[in-house]
N, C-alpha and C positions, 0 to 999 in steps of 0.2 A: 940815544936812549933817553927815556923819560927822566931818569935820575940825574943826567948830565947837564941839564939846563934848567933855568928858573921857570916858574909858572907865570904866564902872562897875566896882565891886569884884567880884572873882570869886566864883562860887558853888562852893565845894569841898564835895563830898558825901563824908562818911566811909564806910568799908566798901565802896568800889567802886574798881576799878582804871581806869575809863575816865571821861573828861570827859563831862559831859552838855551837851546843846544849850543855848546861852545866847543867848536872843533879843535881849538888850541889845546884843550885838555884831554883829547882823545887818547894820546899815548900814555898819560898818567893813569887815566881811568882804566884802560885796557890792562896795564901791568898790575894795578891793584886788584882788578877782578880776577886775573889769572892766579895771583898769589892767594886770594881768598878761596878760589875753587880748589887749589891744591892743598892748602894748609889750614883753611878755615881760620879760627882765631889762634894766632901763633906769634912767636917772637919775630918771625920774618915779616908777617903782615904789619905788626906794630911798628917795626923800624921803617918800613916803606911808607906807612901813613905819616909818621913823624917827619920823615924827609920831605914828603909832599907838602905838609903844612909849613915847614921851615923855609922852603924855596918859594912859597907863594907870596905874591905882593899883598894879597888880602886873604889870609888864612880863613877868616870867617866865611868869605865867599866860597873858597875851595871846599871847606867842610860841608857847607850847605849844598853846593853843587853835587858833591859825591853822594850825599844822602838822597837828594832829590832824584838823581838818575840811577840809583841802585835799583836793579830789577826786583828786589825783594822788599821794597819799601812798604807795599800794601800788606805784607805778611810779617811785619816787623816783630822780631823776638830778640832776646839778648844774643842769639847766635847768628843773626843776619848781618850782612855787610852794612846796611843802612844804620843799624844800631851800633855796630863796632866802630864805624867811621866817627860817629859823634862821641862815643865813649873814649876813643883814643884821642880825639881832639881835646876833650876835657883834660885827659891826662897830660897831653902835650902842653896845654896852657899852664897847668900847675907846675910842670917841670922846667919850662924854658925860663931863662934869665932875661931874655929880651922880649918883653911882653909886646904884642901888637898894639899899634896906635889905636886908641879907643875911637878915633874919628872914622876909622874904617867901618865901624859898625853903625851905618846910617839907617835912617828910617825905611828906605826902600829895601835894604837887605833884611831888615827885621821882618818886613811884610813877606818877603820870599820865604824866610824861615818859618813864619807862622802858617802860611798857606800850605807848604809842603808837609810839615810835620802833622798838621791836623787832618791831612788827607788819609792818614792811617789811624788806628784806634789804640795803639799800645801806649798806655798812660805813662809808663816809665820813660819812654822816648820823648813824649811830649814834655814832661817835667824837665828832662835833661836839656832839651833845646831851648825851652823858655828861660832856663837859668843861664845857659851859656850866652844867649843872645839878648839877655836882659830885657825881655819883652814887657815886663811889668813897668818899666820906666816910661813906656809909651802906651800904657794900657788903654787909654781913651780912644786911640786910633783903631782899636780892634772891636769896638762895640758894634759897628755895622756888620762885621764878619760874623760875630756871635748871633746877631739877629737873623742873618742869612742861614745860619745853622738851625735856628729855631724854626724858620720857615720850612726847612727840609726835615723837620721833626727829629732832629738829632739832639734830643733833650739831655741824654746822659753826657754826651761829649760837650755840649754847651755848658752844662753845670760845672764840669771839671775845669774847663777853660776859665770860666768866671772866677772860680776859687783860686786858680793859679795866678790870675792877673789882678785879683783883688777888686773886682768890679761888682760886688754884690749890691751896692747901693743903686746900680743902674737898672736892676731887674726886680720884678715883683714875684710873688709866689705863684702867680698864674703862668708865668713865662715858661718855667720848666718843673718846678716842684710839684704842682698839682698834676700835670700830665704824668710825671714819674710815679706818683702815688696811684693814679688810675691805671698805670701799666704794671703796678706791683714791682717796681724797681726800688725797693725799700732801702737797700744797702747804700745806694748813691744818695738817696734823700737824707739818710742819717749822716753820711759823710759831710754833706753840705750844711746840715744843721750843726754839726760839731764845729765847723769853721765859721758859722754865721749866727751868733746868738740873737741878732736883731729880728730874724724872721721866724723864730720858733713859735712865739705867741701868735703871730699872724697866720701861720699855716694851720695851727690847731683851731683857731677861730674860724678859718675858712672851712675846714672839714667839719666843724661843729654844725654848720648850717645844713650839711647833708643829712644829719640825723635828727633834724627838726621834725616833730610829730606830723605825719601826714604829708610831708613835702620832700622826702628824700629822693624818691625816684624821679619826680618831675625836675627837681633842682639838679640832680645828677645828669639827666639827659640834656638839660639846657647847657650845662657846663661843657659836656662832651661836644655838643653841636657848636657852641660859641667858640671854643678853643680848637675845634677840629682835631681831636685827639684820636690817633689810630691805636689799634691793638689793645683796647681797653679790657682789663680783667674784671668783668662784672661781678664775678663771685667774690671778689675781694672788697667790693663796695657795699656789701650788706652790713647791717648794724654790727654783727658780732665781730668779724675780722677788722672792720674799720675802727670800732671802739677799742679793740685790743691794741691796735697800732697807736691810737691816740693816748691811751693810758700808759703804754710803754714809753712814749716820748715825754709825757708829763712827769713820769717818775724819774726818768733819766736826767731831765734838766730841772726838776723841782718847780714846775710851772704851777701857778695858782689855779684853783677851780674856776675862778671868775672868767678865765679865757675860754671856757667851753660850757656855757650854761645849759645847753640842751643835753649834753652828755651827763652832766652832773644831775640834772633832773631825772633822766632815765635811770641812772644808777640808783638814785634815792627811791624812785618808785619800785624798782626791782627789789631793793633791799627791804622796803616795807612789806611787799607781798611775800618775800621769803620769811620774814619774821612772823607774819600772820599764819603762814603755812606751818612753821615750826610749832606755833602755839595751838592751832585749832585742828590741824590734820595729823601731824606727827605727835602732838601732845608731849613734847620733850623740852619745853622751856618753862621755867618757873614763873610765877606771877610777878615777883619782884624784878627778875631779869627781863621779863616781857615789858613792863612799864619803863624800865631803865633804857632798854634798847629802842623802844618806840619814841621816847622823848629825844634820844640822841639822833635818831634817823629823821624824824619829821621836823623837829625844830620849829621855826616860825613860818615855814612855807604853808601858805593858806590852801593851796591846791592839794598838797599832801595831807593836810589836816582833814579836808573834806573827803579825800580818798580813803583815809583811815576810817572815818565814820561810816562811809558807804560799805566798806569791806566788812566791818564789824556787824552791820545790819544784815549783810549777805550771809554771815555765818550764824545769824540769829542770837547774837550776844548784845542785846539792847542795853543791859545794865552797864557793860563796859563802854559801849558807844556813848551812853549818857555821861559817864565819867569824863571821857575825853572832850565831849562837847562843852561841858562846864569848864574843864581845865583850859581849853583854848578860847572860851567865851565866844563861841560861834553863834551867829544870829539864828534865833529859833526858826524863822521862816525859811532859812536855807537848808534846814535839816531834812532828811528823808521823812516821808509821810508816816511810816510805821514808828519811827523814833519820836516824832512829834506826839503821836498818840500815846506812846509809852510814857513820855515825860508828863503829859497831861493826866494820865491815870495815876502816876506816882504822886503828883501834886494833890490830886483829889484825896488820895489815901492819907496824905500828910494833913490835909485840912480836916479830915474826919478823925485824926488822931490814931489811925491804925498803921503806924509805921514801925511796930515792933519787929515784924517779920523782915522788913527791909534792913533794919538796923542790925539784926542778927546776921543777915546775909552779908552785909558790908563788913561786919566784924570777922566773919569766917572766910572772906574773900582771899586773905593771904594764905589760907590752907590750900595748897596747890592740889589740883586734881591728880597730880603725879603721886600724891601720898597714898592713893588707893592701891598703887602697885608696890609690892614688897621689894625693897632694894637692899643691896649690900650696905651694911652699917660700918662706919669707921670704928674699929675695935678699941682704940685708945681713948683716953680722956681728952677733953678740950685743952687741959693744961699741957699736954704733950705737943701741942701745936705752937711752935715758937716763931715769932716774927723777927726777922733781921732787917732793920731799916736804917742802920748807921754803919759807917765804915769800921767803927770800933767793935761792933758786934760781929761783923763779917770777919775781921782779923781774929777775934777770939774763936770763932767757929773754925777757921782754918788751922789755928794753932792747937786747940784743945779738943774740939768735938770729933775731928777726923783723926783720931788716935789709932794706935796699932790694933785696938780691939774692934774697930769697924772694918768688916770684911766685905760687906755688900751694902749698896745703897740703891734706892729707887729714884730715878730722875724724871721730872716732867716740867713743863713750862706752860704759861698762860699768857695770852694777849687778846686784846679787844678785836673782834671780827672787823675786817677792813672791807668796806663796800666801795669806797672811792679809789682814786688813783694814788692816794697817799699810802706809803708803805706801812705795814703794821709795826707797832712798837712793842717790844718785849716788856711785859709788866711784872711777871713773877717767875721765879725759879724755885721749884720744890725739890728738896732732898730728904728722902725718908731713910731712917735707920730702924733698928729693931724696936726701939722704944720711944722714938720721937720723930717728928717731921718738922723740918726747918723751911720756912717760907722766906726766901730772899726777895725783898722788895726792890726790884731793879730800878724803878722810877725814882726812888728816894736816895739812890747812891750815886756818887760821882763816878762816871764811867772811866776816867783816865787815871784813877788812883793806882798807886803801886800795890795796894792791897789785893787788887784783882790778880796780879802776877802770883802773889803768895797763895791765894785761893786756888788758882788754876793748877799750880804745882802740887798742892796738897791733895787735890781731887782728880783732875783730869789726866795729868801725866803720871799719876801713881797707879802702876799696874797691880799693886797689891790690893787695891779696892776695886771690886767688881761693880761696874755701873750698869744698872738695868734700865731699859727704856722700852717703849712700844712704838714702833715706827718713828723713832726719835731722830731721824735724819733732819726733819723739819725743825725740831727743837734745837738741835746743834747748829743748824744754819742760822737760826734766829739769834742764838748766843753770839756767833761770830760776827753777824751783821750789826748787832747793837753794842757789843763790848769789843772794841777794836784790839785789845790786848790778846784776845783769844784767836785772832785770825791766823796766827802762826802756830797755834797749838794743834797737835794731832789728836783728834777726838774720834778715833776708830781703831780697830784691831784689838789686841789683847787688852782686857780690862773693860771693854764695851760690848754688851750683849743685848741684842734686839730680840725681845720676847716674841714679837710677831713672826720673825724669821724662825726662831726656835720652835714655836708652835706649828708653823707650816711644815717644817722639816720632820718633826716628830709625827705629824698626822699623815703626811704623804709617804715618807720613807719607812716609818716604823709602825704605823697604824696604832698609835697610842690610844688607850681608853682612859678618859678622864672621869672624875668621880660622879658628875651629874650629866644626865642625858637631856639635852635641850634641842628640840626640833629647830632646824634652820628656819622654817617658815614662821616661827614665833618671834624672830628678831629681825629688825630692819636691816642691820648690817652684820652679816655672819662673820666678817673678818675684823670686827672691832674689838677693842679692849673690853668693853662692857660684856660682850658675848663670851670672851675667854674667862672673865671673872665669874660669869654665870656658870660656865662649865666646871670651873675649879672650886668655887665657893658656894654655889647654890643659888645666888641671886645676882641680877645684873646691877651695874652701877647706876646711880641716880645722876642723870645728866642735866638736871633742871638749871644748874648755874653755869654750865659749860658756855652757853651762848649769852654772855653778859658783859657789862662794861668793866673790864679789868683795869682800866686806867683811873677809875673813880676812887678817891680815897676819903675816908677810911673804907677798907673792904668790909663787906657784910660778914657776919659770922657764918652764914651759909656758904659764902664764897670760900672762906678759909677752910671750912670743913670739906667742901668739894675738892679744893686743890690738894689738901692733905691726903684725902682718900685716893685720888688718882695716882699719887706717888707711892703711898704705902701698899696699895693692893698689888703692886709689882713684886714686892718681896713675898707676899703670900702665894701669888701665882708661880713664882720661881720655885718655892719650896714644894708646892703641890706637884708641879711637873717633875721635879727631882724624885719625890716619893713614888709617883706613878711609874717612872722609868725603873726605879730599883725593884718594884714589885713585878714589873713585866720584863725584867732582864734586858733593858735597853741601856746601852753604854752612854749614860747621860753626859758625863764630863767630856767624853770623846766627841760627842755631837757638838757640845758647846765650844770646845776648843777649835773644832773644824770651822764653825761659823765665824768665830772671832779672828781666825788667822787666814780665812779664805781669801785668795787673791784671784781676781778675774783675769784670765790670760786671753789676750786677743789672738784669734786664730790668724796664722800667717798663711798667705796664699803661696802655694808651691808653683813657681813659674815653669818648672820642668814639665814637659809633656807627659801625661799619664800613659804608660805603655800598656796598661791592662785594657783588654777589649771587652766592652759591654755590648750586649745585643739589646737594642731598644725596641720595644714593642711598637709596631707601626699601626696607626689607626686604619680601619677599613674605609672603603669609599663612602662619601657622604650619602646618607640614607634618603634624602628628599631632593628630587630634581626641581620641583616647584616650591615656592614659599608656602609655609604652613603657619597657622595662627599660634599664639602662645598656649592655647588650650590643648594643643597636640602634645606638649611635653609635660611629663611628670618627673620631676628631678629629685635626687637625694644627694646632699652634700655631706662629706665627712666633717667631723667636728672641727678640724683645723681650717676649714673653709667657711666658717660662720659668716664672715663679712661678705664673701662671695655669694652665699646662699641668700642673704638678706637683699642683696642687690638684685638677684633674680626675682625674688618676691616683689620688689619694688616695680619691676617690669611686668608683673602680672602672671608670672610662671609659678605653677603649683610646686613648691619646693619644701621638702622635708629636710631639716637639719639634724643630723645624728647627735643626740645629747651625749655629754661625757658619761662614761660608764656603760653605755650600751655595747654589747658584745658584737663581734664580727658576724657571728652566726645569726643573731637577731636582725642585724641590718641587712644581711644577705637575704633572709627569709622575707623581709618587708619589700625589698627591691623586686623579688620574684613575684610575690603575691599581688603587689600593686602595680607591677610593670613600670617601675621607675628606672630612670637613667641615672646611674651612679657617677658622680663627679668627684674625682679623687686625685691625689698626687703621689709620686714616688712608689714605694713598695706596696702601699695600700691599693693603688690602682692596679698593679700587677696581680694582686691577689683576687680582686673582684673580676678583673678582665678574664681570668681563666675559668670563672664560674658562671658568667652571664653571656647571653647571646651577643653576637657582633653588634656594634653601635650602641649597646646598652651600658657601656662603661666608657667614660671620656676622661682623658688625662689632661688636667689643668696645668698649663705651663707656669711654673712658679717664677720664672724670670721676667714675666710680663707684669705690667701694672694691672690693677683691678679692672679698669675700663677696658683694656686690651684683652684681658682674659674673658670678660663677658662677650666682647665683640667676636672673639674666636669661637666661642660656643654657639652663638647665634648664627654665625656664618657656616659652621660645620653642619648644623641641623636645619639650616635655611629657614629660621624662624623670623617671621615679620612681626615686629612689635609696633602696635598702633599707639597713638597718643592716648586713646581712651583706656589702654591697658595699664598705664602708669598708675600706681597706688590703687589698683583694683582688688588687691588682696590685703588682708590684715597682716601687718608686719610682725605681730607677736605670735599669732596662732596659725597663720597661713590660710585660714578659711576666707571665703569671699561672700558671705551672707551678712548683710547689714540692714539694720532698722533705721529708717529716716525719722528723726525726732525734731520737732520744731522747738524754738528757743523757749517758748512759754512752758512747754511740757518739761524741758530740761531744767528750767528754773524751779518748777514745782518739785521735781525729784531731788534737786540739790537742797531745798528747804527741808524736805522730808528726811533726807539722809542726815542732815545736820541735827534734826530733831531726834532721830533714832540714836545718833552717836552720843548726844548729850544725855540720853536716857540710860546709856550703858556705863558701867564702870570703865575707867580708862584702859585697864589691862585687857578688857574684852572687846574693845573697838578694833575692827579689822584694819590692817595696814596694807597698803598697796604693795604688791610684789615687784612692780616695775618702778623705775626711777622717773619722777616727774620733772617737768621743766623748772620747778623751783629749786630742786636739790642742786648742789654744787654752786650755790650763790655766794656763800660766806667763806671767808678765810679764817678758819678757827684753829684751835690748838691741835697739833697733829697726833691724835691717838687713833687714827683710822676711821673716825666717824664722819669726817667731812672731806670734800674735795676742794680744790682751790680755783675752780673755774667760776668766775663771778659774773658771767654774762648770760642774763636771761632777758628776753624781750619778746613777749607774745605779739604776733603781727596781725593786723587787720586782714580780712579776706580780700585777696587780690584777683582771684579768678572764679568764674562760675564753675562749681563742682560738677564734673561729669564722669568721675572715675568710679565712685562707689554706687553699686546698683542694688537696691533693696528689693526683696521679694514683694509682689503685690499683696497688699493687705497686712503686711508685717507691722506690728505696733508694739509698744512697751506700755506698761501700766505704771503711772507715776507713784502710786501708793506702795508698790513692792520694790521699786528701784532695781528690778531684775529684767533680763531679756526674756524672750519667749522660750529660750532654752533653760531658763532657771538660773542663769549666771548673774552674779552681782555686777551692776554697771559701775565702772571705775570713775565715779563722779569726782573723787578727790584729785584726779589727774588734771582736771580742767582749771586753768589759772583764773584768778579773780578778774572779773570784768569781761571775760571773753563771751559769756552767755548774754551780755547786754548788747554786744555788737555783731554777733554771728546769728543769722536767722535760722540756720539748719545744721543739725548734727547727724553724724552717721555712727551707729553703735554696732560693733561686731557682736553677732548673736552668740558666738561660741566662747569668747573670753571677756566681753564687756568693755573692751577698749573703745574710747571715744575719739572720733575724728571730726574735723571741720575744715572748711575752706581756708587756706592760708597761702603762704608764699612758697611752700615746698615745691609745688608743681612748676612755678616759674623758675626756681633755682635749678631744677632738673633740666628744664628746656633750655636754660642759658649755659649749662655746664657741658662738659664733654659727653655727657650721657645723651645729648640730643642726636649724636651720630648713630646711636643704637636704634632710634625710632625709624620705622619704615618711611622712606621718602615718599612712597606712593600714598600712604595715609595722610602725610602732611600736605601733599599737593591737593588731594581730594578735599581736605578740610579747608584749604585756602580757597578753592573754587566754590565750595559751599558757602563760605562767608561772603564771597563776592556776590 
């Protein structure tokens, strides 16, 4: 029997990387395998393995042999024999008093262990074997093996082995980090960067070359070809996802901006265009804040200075362009022609002594255009705004001001918008009581002082004081990130009421009527605090100083007033909501308590089989035997399938998306009259299915991904999508009638639009109802007015447009800035600079949306959506191109 005799000495064969079959161990291996088959991981198997190792002349060899010839090595998990054999070997080594002779662990045996354990992919087993066989002591011997793994494109496995053996200095970022980024195996990349600080800057610098203006695609393709990288995820190498990854890495390891000049330049350009949009299109940034943020963004960068001048000329603000040209001392001959002429005219007027008008205009420049709009006024005196900029004042506030008389406070926070990879820094915390507003200057106070503990206990952990905020999760997170003593404090539940959630609940569940009726179309963001104040108090908030440099000291008086107003208005809104609920018999306090104590319970999956029997409606046979074009189908998507409907529009299919609020009867009548195929899910599908002819209602499988859902619909109706169908319909209004407008006409219309806008008072200027590419660029204070996506990069045209087809003779008139249907052209949606490099634009006749050639089509053709395009059309296109 195997247990009655010792284990023979091993047969180590030189010049081979793999163990050979050793018949002398057959009886032991057979007995261990039978014990494993019968008991799996058990005490019986443990005792047998320990006995096997004890009787072995070289237990290292025996354990390696048992692992190597276990039939389940390739599928190694903690429950397999290969894993258990090594795990018990580790336990035996720790428990035995007579340790094996270290000389038994020679280099040849280490090579066997390396070769066999890396033939499988379970990282826990690899780590265990590397530790037991002390492979790191001979790490240089395994460099050729790792290079062989790289030749086999085993990038993930190679990187893990390099980290375990400490061989990072032997490999460059091109060996496996760059291929892993191109394959979107980001978790492995970050593990490697965690363990190897020396390559962080090198990797970011390497990737920065990919987003160099005009060279990203060429450089990317050269790298893929040179390194022979398979399974590249091209969609992850566009500017937006790649820059997001780079910014995350730079924030995580606090890397300097100097290691990625191209990314920093693009971020700065995007930031500048965003500021210009806020100033001249949205008209919601004050003049002082405007100049403050422009100086901060542009700095000493000569290219950005010239881009600022050109952008200001494009919006026809030559006086402001003149100011910055003088401020930066830019050479006169390098300025745009119209600005040179304006400066010459101004100099002539000065020479003639007729400068009174210009002087008056300069004096009145600080009177913002926003002042033409009536805004909510701070109801208290300026003396009621108290600055807390020392720890002594903060302690006094915690001890005296937060007394038993204070029942409710309004909370808000401010910080400078962050455009770069550097995280934003909390600058100001506002606390409003009934008669005063306290501005806590976070930047002036020591963050680690014990006074913060006292302050937090007096306010945040005190459930007797109701803390009001508006979407203040972002404010609370900023507090915890910037003041570490608050990390452990609970800042939710009883005592914390989010007015945005309260407003949403009272509107949807109780249909509350507020004092002032304000059309949704009259405000840019219907879910913002400004809009709620408008509904409750009659006027919106003045956001002129929201987007300003909150880190600059001393704060301007207008900034202090803005900060105080944002916090104090929460108290007035709360009182107004309470009064309205009392008049309309809505249980106000019950609603508030429910919101503050609400706990989200995760749904548990019942693993028991459902014994109820449901009869599922079966779809009738496919209606089309032969392929039909996209024009055959007229679709209607229910409002829960909006994304699905927009995808169909992208493919060129006429798709009506049911808007929220439309009744079932109205939708059914439209489907019948326009002979549309209804695409729905769940019980909604069942309802339509019983009212419409067969095949005129299709059930969308919610278990599938969006791409698979689209593919299933196309397959059922046998619709052949051609490449020319992509983007052939307007994504906004669903029509397919476009006017072709050349860039010079578009430029004339933009100038005319800017002229008309400056001729109107600010409150009368039209605001676009759709979100432009500039929105979502800044990271501002969280009152619901801004999003936190800071990636905007307009791309140059990459493909010849063949999607949008305009009617013959269709034109637009530059003087009217309208389509032939009489609709305003959405000129404000066009980013600065696009009109200078795009030769042709396509304008939707029905909604005025502007389109131009860009990278969208290439991204569609490189994504999974390419599978939806008829292969017949692709082949014919290829033959035509040949």
